[in-house]
All heavy atoms as an XYZ file, in Angstrom:
756
protein
N       0.816     -1.176      0.002
C       0.000     -0.007      0.003
C       0.854      1.258      0.001
O       0.554      2.204     -0.713
C      -0.913     -0.042      1.234
C      -1.815      1.108      1.351
S      -3.139      0.863      0.221
C      -4.432      1.616      1.045
N       1.905      1.224      0.807
C       2.825      2.327      0.887
C       3.542      2.514     -0.443
O       3.775      3.653     -0.893
C       3.827      2.083      2.027
C       4.692      3.264      2.317
N       4.196      4.517      2.569
C       6.043      3.371      2.411
C       5.189      5.339      2.784
N       6.326      4.666      2.707
N       3.841      1.449     -1.126
C       4.498      1.473     -2.434
C       3.571      2.074     -3.478
O       4.003      2.836     -4.345
C       4.935      0.061     -2.839
C       5.747     -0.063     -4.109
C       7.039      0.744     -4.012
C       6.060     -1.522     -4.391
N       2.281      1.747     -3.369
C       1.319      2.303     -4.332
C       1.176      3.819     -4.123
O       1.058      4.557     -5.113
C      -0.052      1.646     -4.141
C      -0.104      0.222     -4.631
C      -1.454     -0.407     -4.348
O      -2.245      0.122     -3.546
N      -1.722     -1.542     -4.985
N       1.228      4.270     -2.854
C       1.132      5.702     -2.609
C       2.356      6.416     -3.178
O       2.230      7.483     -3.761
C       1.032      5.974     -1.102
C      -0.323      5.671     -0.519
C      -0.337      6.042      0.949
C      -1.682      5.711      1.561
N      -1.738      6.075      2.970
N       3.535      5.795     -3.014
C       4.749      6.400     -3.565
C       4.675      6.442     -5.087
O       5.066      7.429     -5.705
C       5.994      5.621     -3.118
C       6.408      5.906     -1.720
C       7.714      5.221     -1.403
C       8.154      5.546      0.012
N       9.450      4.958      0.326
N       4.170      5.357     -5.693
C       4.038      5.317     -7.153
C       3.052      6.368     -7.647
O       3.269      7.065     -8.646
N       1.922      6.470     -6.938
C       0.915      7.465     -7.302
C       1.466      8.870     -7.121
O       1.274      9.753     -7.984
C      -0.345      7.261     -6.431
C      -1.495      8.197     -6.744
C      -2.017      8.008     -8.171
C      -2.641      7.959     -5.757
N       2.191      9.084     -6.036
C       2.794     10.375     -5.800
C       3.797     10.714     -6.893
O       3.837     11.856     -7.406
C       3.462     10.402     -4.415
C       4.144     11.691     -4.108
C       3.390     12.830     -3.796
C       5.520     11.801     -4.129
C       4.003     14.020     -3.522
C       6.146     13.003     -3.852
C       5.395     14.122     -3.546
N       4.621      9.762     -7.284
C       5.612      9.990     -8.351
C       4.905     10.296     -9.674
O       5.313     11.186    -10.422
C       6.531      8.777     -8.490
N       3.830      9.561     -9.950
C       3.069      9.779    -11.165
C       2.457     11.177    -11.191
O       2.535     11.908    -12.181
C       2.002      8.693    -11.309
C       1.134      8.852    -12.524
C       1.666      8.617    -13.794
C      -0.184      9.250    -12.426
C       0.882      8.745    -14.919
C      -0.976      9.389    -13.532
C      -0.439      9.140    -14.803
N       1.838     11.574    -10.091
C       1.253     12.912     -9.997
C       2.320     13.984    -10.082
O       2.106     15.040    -10.698
C       0.438     13.057     -8.706
C      -0.863     12.257     -8.641
C      -1.490     12.380     -7.266
C      -1.830     12.698     -9.714
N       3.469     13.734     -9.489
C       4.578     14.673     -9.544
C       5.037     14.878    -10.989
O       5.316     15.990    -11.415
C       5.716     14.205     -8.648
C       6.865     15.165     -8.605
N       6.748     16.433     -8.055
C       8.148     15.077     -9.040
C       7.903     17.050     -8.180
N       8.767     16.229     -8.780
N       5.086     13.801    -11.764
C       5.485     13.899    -13.172
C       4.457     14.710    -13.973
O       4.812     15.535    -14.816
C       5.622     12.490    -13.797
C       6.881     11.785    -13.370
S       7.129     10.113    -14.039
C       6.122     10.018    -15.460
N       3.158     14.479    -13.694
C       2.123     15.208    -14.384
C       2.214     16.707    -14.072
O       2.167     17.557    -14.968
C       0.721     14.670    -14.046
C       0.547     13.272    -14.640
C      -0.375     15.610    -14.543
C      -0.744     12.615    -14.233
N       2.386     17.019    -12.799
C       2.490     18.416    -12.387
C       3.734     19.049    -12.995
O       3.702     20.189    -13.449
C       2.476     18.536    -10.853
C       2.844     19.940    -10.397
C       1.114     18.148    -10.310
N       4.814     18.313    -13.024
C       6.071     18.846    -13.547
C       5.930     19.139    -15.050
O       6.433     20.157    -15.549
C       7.229     17.872    -13.281
N       5.316     18.242    -15.801
C       5.175     18.478    -17.232
C       4.184     19.606    -17.511
O       4.371     20.386    -18.460
C       4.707     17.202    -17.966
O       3.498     16.748    -17.381
C       5.759     16.122    -17.903
N       3.161     19.723    -16.706
C       2.198     20.810    -16.915
C       2.741     22.148    -16.452
O       2.340     23.185    -16.970
C       0.885     20.513    -16.187
S      -0.024     19.124    -16.878
N       3.623     22.142    -15.488
C       4.154     23.380    -14.945
C       5.240     23.988    -15.809
O       5.537     25.175    -15.683
C       4.700     23.141    -13.540
N       5.812     23.203    -16.719
C       6.833     23.752    -17.605
C       6.213     24.805    -18.517
O       5.034     24.774    -18.819
C       7.448     22.662    -18.485
C       8.482     21.839    -17.776
C       9.257     20.989    -18.738
N       8.339     20.035    -19.385
C       8.617     19.315    -20.447
N       9.788     19.454    -21.017
N       7.767     18.485    -20.957
N       7.069     25.707    -18.962
C       6.590     26.736    -19.875
C       6.226     26.082    -21.195
O       6.842     25.107    -21.601
C       7.668     27.777    -20.073
C       7.940     28.620    -18.840
C       8.887     29.745    -19.120
O       8.996     30.151    -20.277
O       9.531     30.204    -18.170
N       5.270     26.640    -21.902
C       4.892     26.072    -23.174
C       6.014     26.204    -24.180
O       6.872     27.055    -24.077
C       3.667     26.890    -23.606
C       3.693     28.121    -22.786
C       4.455     27.777    -21.527
N       5.995     25.329    -25.173
C       7.079     25.316    -26.148
C       7.025     26.536    -27.074
O       8.021     26.987    -27.576
C       7.034     24.042    -26.978
O       5.773     23.957    -27.634
N       5.827     27.079    -27.306
C       5.703     28.267    -28.140
C       5.948     29.493    -27.279
O       5.492     29.566    -26.148
C       4.337     28.356    -28.789
O       3.324     28.457    -27.827
N       6.681     30.462    -27.816
C       6.949     31.652    -27.007
C       5.695     32.484    -26.799
O       4.844     32.608    -27.673
C       7.976     32.418    -27.856
C       7.709     31.965    -29.253
C       7.249     30.544    -29.129
N       5.601     33.023    -25.638
C       4.459     33.870    -25.303
C       4.771     35.263    -25.835
O       5.845     35.806    -25.563
C       4.203     33.897    -23.797
C       3.845     32.497    -23.303
C       3.117     34.892    -23.449
C       3.715     32.406    -21.794
N       3.845     35.820    -26.602
C       4.071     37.155    -27.188
C       3.954     38.199    -26.101
O       3.046     38.177    -25.282
C       3.056     37.431    -28.281
S       3.203     36.308    -29.684
N       4.877     39.125    -26.127
C       4.793     40.213    -25.171
C       3.700     41.176    -25.596
O       3.215     41.141    -26.741
C       6.132     40.944    -25.112
O       6.372     41.602    -26.348
N       3.328     42.038    -24.733
C       2.295     43.016    -25.025
C       2.749     43.920    -26.166
O       1.979     44.300    -27.030
C       1.959     43.809    -23.788
C       0.864     44.801    -24.011
C       0.443     45.470    -22.747
N      -0.621     46.410    -23.060
C      -1.247     47.117    -22.193
N      -0.968     46.974    -20.907
N      -2.185     47.958    -22.543
N       4.024     44.265    -26.183
C       4.564     45.139    -27.213
C       4.424     44.476    -28.569
O       4.028     45.134    -29.535
C       6.023     45.456    -26.888
C       6.698     46.250    -27.969
C       6.447     47.620    -28.110
C       7.589     45.655    -28.853
C       7.048     48.363    -29.099
C       8.201     46.388    -29.855
C       7.933     47.740    -29.976
O       8.525     48.456    -30.968
N       4.737     43.218    -28.656
C       4.633     42.482    -29.904
C       3.173     42.437    -30.388
O       2.890     42.652    -31.560
C       5.191     41.078    -29.757
C       5.257     40.332    -31.068
O       5.270     40.968    -32.124
N       5.345     39.022    -31.009
N       2.269     42.190    -29.482
C       0.848     42.148    -29.823
C       0.368     43.519    -30.325
O      -0.318     43.610    -31.346
C       0.028     41.752    -28.604
C      -1.460     41.861    -28.811
C      -2.148     40.917    -29.579
C      -2.180     42.904    -28.255
C      -3.512     41.018    -29.776
C      -3.536     43.017    -28.443
C      -4.199     42.065    -29.205
O      -5.555     42.169    -29.428
N       0.782     44.588    -29.644
C       0.366     45.933    -30.050
C       0.979     46.290    -31.405
O       0.332     46.945    -32.229
C       0.768     46.953    -28.993
C      -0.076     46.870    -27.748
C       0.389     47.815    -26.653
O       1.455     48.443    -26.804
O      -0.315     47.904    -25.643
N       2.186     45.870    -31.661
C       2.832     46.122    -32.952
C       2.078     45.416    -34.073
O       1.806     46.024    -35.111
C       4.281     45.648    -32.905
C       5.035     45.949    -34.196
C       6.484     45.478    -34.118
O       6.889     44.870    -33.103
O       7.194     45.720    -35.100
N       1.715     44.153    -33.864
C       0.950     43.448    -34.893
C      -0.411     44.069    -35.089
O      -0.903     44.167    -36.226
C       0.804     41.966    -34.486
C       2.067     41.172    -34.603
C       1.835     39.727    -34.377
N       0.794     39.537    -33.347
C       0.535     38.406    -32.734
N       1.227     37.356    -33.023
N      -0.410     38.322    -31.844
N      -1.036     44.489    -34.021
C      -2.344     45.132    -34.114
C      -2.250     46.448    -34.892
O      -3.088     46.733    -35.746
C      -2.915     45.388    -32.711
C      -4.316     45.998    -32.619
C      -5.340     45.072    -33.272
C      -4.665     46.271    -31.185
N      -1.217     47.227    -34.606
C      -1.019     48.487    -35.320
C      -0.780     48.241    -36.801
O      -1.329     48.952    -37.655
C       0.146     49.251    -34.698
C       0.480     50.614    -35.319
C      -0.714     51.553    -35.199
C       1.695     51.233    -34.677
N       0.020     47.244    -37.139
C       0.252     46.911    -38.545
C      -1.047     46.519    -39.222
O      -1.321     46.945    -40.367
C       1.256     45.767    -38.660
C       2.675     46.172    -38.330
C       3.629     44.982    -38.320
O       3.174     43.837    -38.520
O       4.824     45.195    -38.091
N      -1.863     45.765    -38.547
C      -3.160     45.345    -39.116
C      -4.073     46.535    -39.320
O      -4.723     46.651    -40.352
C      -3.801     44.329    -38.168
C      -5.040     43.721    -38.661
C      -5.442     42.605    -37.735
N      -6.838     42.305    -37.879
C      -7.553     41.604    -37.045
N      -6.995     41.093    -35.958
N      -8.814     41.373    -37.256
N      -4.105     47.429    -38.361
C      -4.945     48.622    -38.476
C      -4.455     49.481    -39.640
O      -5.271     49.970    -40.425
C      -4.912     49.446    -37.161
C      -5.486     50.842    -37.342
C      -5.670     48.708    -36.072
N      -3.150     49.629    -39.800
C      -2.611     50.420    -40.917
C      -2.924     49.763    -42.258
O      -3.265     50.471    -43.220
C      -1.103     50.598    -40.746
C      -0.680     51.517    -39.618
C       0.838     51.548    -39.472
C      -1.210     52.927    -39.830
N      -2.819     48.445    -42.342
C      -3.188     47.748    -43.585
C      -4.655     47.975    -43.912
O      -5.017     48.241    -45.066
C      -2.897     46.253    -43.466
C      -1.449     45.873    -43.691
C      -1.296     44.379    -43.932
N      -1.956     43.559    -42.966
C      -1.436     43.105    -41.834
N      -0.203     43.443    -41.498
N      -2.136     42.332    -41.007
N      -5.507     47.868    -42.912
C      -6.941     48.105    -43.127
C      -7.199     49.554    -43.554
O      -8.014     49.810    -44.421
C      -7.734     47.779    -41.874
C      -7.842     46.291    -41.609
O      -7.628     45.497    -42.507
N      -8.134     45.929    -40.382
N      -6.495     50.494    -42.954
C      -6.668     51.899    -43.310
C      -6.255     52.147    -44.765
O      -6.956     52.830    -45.506
C      -5.867     52.787    -42.375
C      -6.059     54.259    -42.635
C      -5.278     55.152    -41.680
O      -4.661     54.626    -40.741
O      -5.316     56.359    -41.885
N      -5.124     51.549    -45.178
C      -4.687     51.711    -46.558
C      -5.690     51.062    -47.515
O      -5.984     51.619    -48.590
C      -3.303     51.100    -46.750
C      -2.153     51.872    -46.096
C      -0.833     51.107    -46.238
C      -2.030     53.258    -46.714
N      -6.213     49.912    -47.154
C      -7.196     49.247    -48.012
C      -8.467     50.080    -48.118
O      -9.024     50.229    -49.213
C      -7.509     47.847    -47.455
N      -8.909     50.637    -47.006
C     -10.097     51.483    -47.035
C      -9.847     52.774    -47.833
O     -10.738     53.234    -48.554
C     -10.523     51.845    -45.612
C     -11.197     50.714    -44.835
C     -11.430     51.137    -43.389
C     -12.508     50.336    -45.470
N      -8.665     53.315    -47.727
C      -8.330     54.512    -48.484
C      -8.340     54.224    -49.993
O      -8.882     54.996    -50.777
C      -6.955     55.017    -48.057
C      -6.637     56.427    -48.508
C      -5.342     56.924    -47.859
O      -5.211     56.822    -46.637
O      -4.477     57.403    -48.627
N      -7.785     53.080    -50.366
C      -7.804     52.684    -51.783
C      -9.228     52.459    -52.258
O      -9.600     52.910    -53.344
C      -6.988     51.369    -51.968
O      -5.674     51.586    -51.472
C      -6.949     50.939    -53.411
N     -10.028     51.824    -51.449
C     -11.426     51.589    -51.804
C     -12.177     52.914    -51.943
O     -12.977     53.094    -52.869
C     -12.111     50.711    -50.735
O     -11.370     49.485    -50.600
C     -13.555     50.392    -51.120
N     -11.927     53.846    -51.033
C     -12.573     55.161    -51.096
C     -12.179     55.888    -52.379
O     -13.029     56.492    -53.043
C     -12.187     55.998    -49.874
C     -12.760     57.414    -49.825
C     -14.291     57.356    -49.791
C     -12.207     58.181    -48.651
N     -10.900     55.823    -52.753
C     -10.466     56.472    -54.006
C     -11.144     55.844    -55.202
O     -11.572     56.573    -56.129
C      -8.944     56.361    -54.158
C      -8.209     57.262    -53.176
O      -8.763     58.255    -52.703
N      -6.972     56.930    -52.868
N     -11.278     54.534    -55.232
C     -11.965     53.863    -56.335
C     -13.440     54.263    -56.370
O     -14.000     54.490    -57.466
C     -11.823     52.351    -56.200
C     -10.430     51.832    -56.448
C     -10.281     50.358    -56.193
O     -11.290     49.689    -55.863
O      -9.155     49.857    -56.311
N     -14.068     54.369    -55.215
C     -15.473     54.769    -55.166
C     -15.632     56.195    -55.677
O     -16.563     56.486    -56.431
C     -16.013     54.624    -53.728
C     -16.196     53.143    -53.372
C     -17.352     55.342    -53.557
C     -16.517     52.893    -51.910
N     -14.708     57.062    -55.294
C     -14.774     58.444    -55.768
C     -14.599     58.543    -57.265
O     -15.294     59.321    -57.946
C     -13.757     59.308    -55.016
C     -14.091     59.513    -53.544
S     -12.811     60.341    -52.592
C     -12.861     61.956    -53.328
N     -13.692     57.748    -57.835
C     -13.493     57.736    -59.276
C     -14.752     57.226    -59.984
O     -15.191     57.794    -60.993
C     -12.307     56.865    -59.666
C     -10.973     57.466    -59.325
C      -9.844     56.512    -59.664
C      -8.500     57.034    -59.208
N      -7.412     56.064    -59.485
N     -15.324     56.176    -59.445
C     -16.550     55.619    -60.031
C     -17.678     56.616    -59.933
O     -18.451     56.789    -60.892
C     -16.943     54.318    -59.303
O     -15.842     53.400    -59.376
C     -18.164     53.671    -59.910
N     -17.786     57.311    -58.817
C     -18.813     58.327    -58.644
C     -18.657     59.441    -59.672
O     -19.636     59.911    -60.255
C     -18.765     58.904    -57.227
C     -19.904     59.834    -56.942
O     -21.026     59.640    -57.422
N     -19.642     60.874    -56.167
N     -17.419     59.877    -59.910
C     -17.181     60.931    -60.905
C     -17.590     60.466    -62.289
O     -18.180     61.222    -63.064
C     -15.688     61.309    -60.886
N     -17.274     59.194    -62.625
C     -17.680     58.661    -63.922
C     -19.192     58.621    -64.055
O     -19.756     58.955    -65.104
C     -17.111     57.249    -64.112
C     -15.627     57.206    -64.347
C     -15.134     55.779    -64.516
C     -13.639     55.711    -64.670
N     -13.160     54.329    -64.790
N     -19.871     58.218    -63.005
C     -21.357     58.149    -63.029
C     -21.945     59.554    -63.201
O     -22.879     59.754    -63.981
C     -21.888     57.456    -61.767
C     -23.384     57.625    -61.625
C     -21.533     55.986    -61.768
N     -21.409     60.515    -62.488
C     -21.883     61.894    -62.601
C     -21.689     62.412    -64.016
O     -22.579     63.043    -64.593
C     -21.211     62.799    -61.540
C     -21.481     64.272    -61.805
C     -21.674     62.425    -60.145
N     -20.505     62.145    -64.591
C     -20.256     62.563    -65.977
C     -21.238     61.897    -66.936
O     -21.770     62.542    -67.840
C     -18.812     62.236    -66.377
C     -17.793     63.131    -65.698
O     -18.199     64.203    -65.196
O     -16.609     62.756    -65.667
N     -21.470     60.619    -66.746
C     -22.393     59.914    -67.621
C     -23.814     60.476    -67.497
O     -24.515     60.616    -68.495
C     -22.377     58.413    -67.310
N     -24.218     60.792    -66.282
C     -25.558     61.380    -66.075
C     -25.656     62.740    -66.734
O     -26.686     63.090    -67.336
C     -25.884     61.469    -64.587
C     -26.257     60.155    -63.898
C     -26.424     60.378    -62.402
C     -27.518     59.586    -64.484
N     -24.606     63.519    -66.625
C     -24.585     64.842    -67.274
C     -24.701     64.694    -68.777
O     -25.475     65.425    -69.429
C     -23.304     65.589    -66.911
O     -23.178     65.685    -65.481
C     -23.279     66.986    -67.502
N     -23.961     63.781    -69.351
C     -24.036     63.527    -70.793
C     -25.429     63.059    -71.184
O     -25.967     63.461    -72.225
C     -22.983     62.510    -71.238
C     -21.561     63.026    -71.154
C     -20.552     61.950    -71.493
O     -20.893     60.809    -71.760
N     -19.261     62.316    -71.470
N     -26.024     62.216    -70.376
C     -27.363     61.708    -70.636
C     -28.393     62.852    -70.603
O     -29.273     62.936    -71.464
C     -27.726     60.631    -69.629
C     -29.012     59.858    -69.847
C     -28.957     59.112    -71.166
C     -29.260     58.893    -68.705
N     -28.262     63.727    -69.619
C     -29.150     64.870    -69.533
C     -28.988     65.792    -70.736
O     -29.965     66.312    -71.277
C     -28.924     65.628    -68.228
C     -29.418     64.908    -67.012
C     -28.998     65.587    -65.694
O     -28.222     66.566    -65.740
O     -29.494     65.130    -64.648
N     -27.724     66.024    -71.179
C     -27.484     66.849    -72.352
C     -28.113     66.214    -73.596
O     -28.725     66.923    -74.407
C     -25.974     67.044    -72.570
C     -25.342     67.916    -71.505
O     -26.087     68.604    -70.757
O     -24.093     67.890    -71.383
N     -27.946     64.909    -73.725
C     -28.514     64.213    -74.862
C     -30.058     64.294    -74.817
O     -30.696     64.481    -75.867
C     -28.065     62.763    -74.878
N     -30.610     64.176    -73.629
C     -32.070     64.280    -73.491
C     -32.566     65.668    -73.904
O     -33.575     65.814    -74.586
C     -32.494     63.974    -72.039
C     -33.990     64.016    -71.828
C     -34.377     63.791    -70.378
O     -33.501     63.819    -69.494
O     -35.585     63.596    -70.133
N     -31.824     66.683    -73.496
C     -32.171     68.062    -73.874
C     -32.127     68.241    -75.378
O     -33.015     68.843    -75.996
C     -31.226     69.066    -73.187
O     -31.262     68.829    -71.774
C     -31.601     70.474    -73.475
N     -31.081     67.689    -76.010
C     -30.946     67.792    -77.469
C     -32.095     67.067    -78.161
O     -32.646     67.555    -79.145
C     -29.604     67.211    -77.924
C     -28.429     68.082    -77.603
C     -27.139     67.419    -78.058
C     -25.914     68.234    -77.648
N     -24.666     67.571    -78.053
N     -32.454     65.894    -77.657
C     -33.548     65.120    -78.264
C     -34.854     65.892    -78.101
O     -35.661     65.980    -79.048
C     -33.659     63.717    -77.625
C     -34.955     63.040    -77.991
C     -32.469     62.863    -78.040
N     -35.077     66.442    -76.923
C     -36.314     67.226    -76.706
C     -36.380     68.435    -77.638
O     -37.424     68.718    -78.224
C     -36.415     67.680    -75.244
C     -36.721     66.549    -74.293
O     -37.193     65.480    -74.767
O     -36.494     66.711    -73.065
N     -35.279     69.160    -77.763
C     -35.293     70.338    -78.650
C     -35.465     69.923    -80.105
O     -36.213     70.576    -80.848
C     -34.017     71.171    -78.464
O     -32.898     70.442    -78.862
N     -34.822     68.848    -80.525
C     -34.978     68.351    -81.885
C     -36.412     67.903    -82.122
O     -36.998     68.187    -83.194
C     -34.005     67.189    -82.164
O     -32.680     67.602    -81.867
C     -34.090     66.728    -83.610
N     -36.994     67.243    -81.169
C     -38.406     66.798    -81.288
C     -39.340     68.001    -81.382
O     -40.274     67.981    -82.193
C     -38.758     65.922    -80.083
C     -40.144     65.297    -80.075
C     -40.333     64.382    -81.282
C     -40.391     64.542    -78.811
N     -39.066     69.037    -80.591
C     -39.896     70.235    -80.646
C     -39.797     70.894    -82.012
O     -40.814     71.326    -82.596
C     -39.489     71.197    -79.549
N     -38.596     70.979    -82.554
C     -38.402     71.568    -83.891
C     -39.144     70.740    -84.947
O     -39.787     71.289    -85.854
C     -36.902     71.695    -84.221
C     -36.676     72.047    -85.680
C     -36.243     72.714    -83.303
N     -39.040     69.423    -84.847
C     -39.692     68.550    -85.829
C     -41.223     68.693    -85.736
O     -41.901     68.738    -86.782
C     -39.284     67.090    -85.583
C     -37.846     66.798    -85.988
S     -37.331     65.141    -85.611
C     -38.363     64.171    -86.653
N     -41.749     68.779    -84.525
C     -43.205     68.938    -84.372
C     -43.637     70.282    -84.946
O     -44.677     70.382    -85.594
C     -43.588     68.826    -82.904
C     -43.532     67.424    -82.355
C     -43.803     67.345    -80.865
O     -43.874     68.420    -80.200
O     -43.928     66.229    -80.351
N     -42.847     71.334    -84.718
C     -43.166     72.655    -85.246
C     -43.172     72.632    -86.784
O     -44.086     73.173    -87.414
C     -42.167     73.669    -84.723
C     -42.459     75.093    -85.089
C     -41.433     76.012    -84.464
C     -41.713     77.455    -84.873
N     -40.714     78.371    -84.314
N     -42.167     71.975    -87.360
C     -42.089     71.885    -88.824
C     -43.268     71.066    -89.367
O     -43.822     71.381    -90.424
C     -40.768     71.285    -89.271
C     -39.614     72.245    -89.156
C     -38.345     71.672    -89.698
C     -37.222     72.682    -89.569
N     -35.982     72.172    -90.153
N     -43.643     70.021    -88.643
C     -44.759     69.188    -89.100
C     -46.051     70.006    -89.086
O     -46.852     69.915    -90.013
C     -44.892     67.944    -88.203
C     -45.965     66.988    -88.646
C     -46.085     65.779    -87.746
O     -45.470     65.723    -86.707
N     -46.868     64.808    -88.186
N     -46.240     70.783    -88.033
C     -47.435     71.622    -87.945
C     -47.429     72.644    -89.088
O     -48.430     72.909    -89.735
C     -47.535     72.322    -86.572
C     -47.811     71.267    -85.489
C     -48.614     73.409    -86.575
C     -47.733     71.788    -84.074
N     -46.277     73.272    -89.363
C     -46.165     74.241    -90.455
C     -46.457     73.590    -91.801
O     -47.128     74.171    -92.663
C     -44.766     74.883    -90.469
C     -44.525     75.831    -89.341
C     -43.077     76.348    -89.321
O     -42.254     75.943    -90.189
O     -42.768     77.120    -88.431
N     -45.993     72.371    -91.992
C     -46.241     71.653    -93.247
C     -47.741     71.338    -93.410
O     -48.256     71.402    -94.501
C     -45.437     70.367    -93.329
C     -43.969     70.597    -93.653
O     -43.632     71.652    -94.192
N     -43.129     69.624    -93.325
N     -48.366     70.964    -92.285
C     -49.797     70.665    -92.376
C     -50.602     71.919    -92.688
O     -51.574     71.851    -93.428
C     -50.266     70.046    -91.058
C     -49.795     68.641    -90.832
C     -50.222     68.101    -89.465
O     -50.879     68.818    -88.674
O     -49.852     66.946    -89.185
N     -50.177     73.040    -92.145
C     -50.897     74.284    -92.394
C     -50.687     74.728    -93.864
O     -51.637     75.153    -94.515
C     -50.408     75.392    -91.423
C     -50.854     75.056    -90.019
C     -50.946     76.765    -91.843
C     -50.327     76.019    -88.976
N     -49.500     74.592    -94.386
C     -49.218     74.999    -95.750
C     -49.860     74.074    -96.780
O     -50.172     74.504    -97.880
C     -47.709     75.087    -96.023
O     -47.113     73.843    -95.743
C     -47.087     76.205    -95.208
N     -50.038     72.817    -96.458
C     -50.641     71.895    -97.398
C     -52.165     72.006    -97.419
O     -52.816     71.594    -98.362
C     -50.262     70.454    -97.072
O     -50.623     70.130    -95.749
C     -48.801     70.205    -97.326
N     -52.729     72.559    -96.421
C     -54.194     72.688    -96.380
C     -54.700     73.810    -97.190
O     -54.619     74.585    -97.852
C     -54.682     72.863    -94.973
S     -54.497     71.433    -93.971
């Protein structure tokens, strides 16, 4: 019985000793964590800045296209008005 207690004690001591050792992977210091976090934040900021620039370029293109469309619509309306006026004049002269 005494031998079993010694064996159990030795076994538990080995378990505690292996668990108490420092882990094999290095523990990151707070400075290292903050540095990685800052790098990640900067990468995200640059990506967002690039995305914002692309959105602004696309917005400018859309605004230009809308302006051209409005100009074309104005030209079509004025041409249509001229054609209707000429048609009315032709109908009056033929009668």
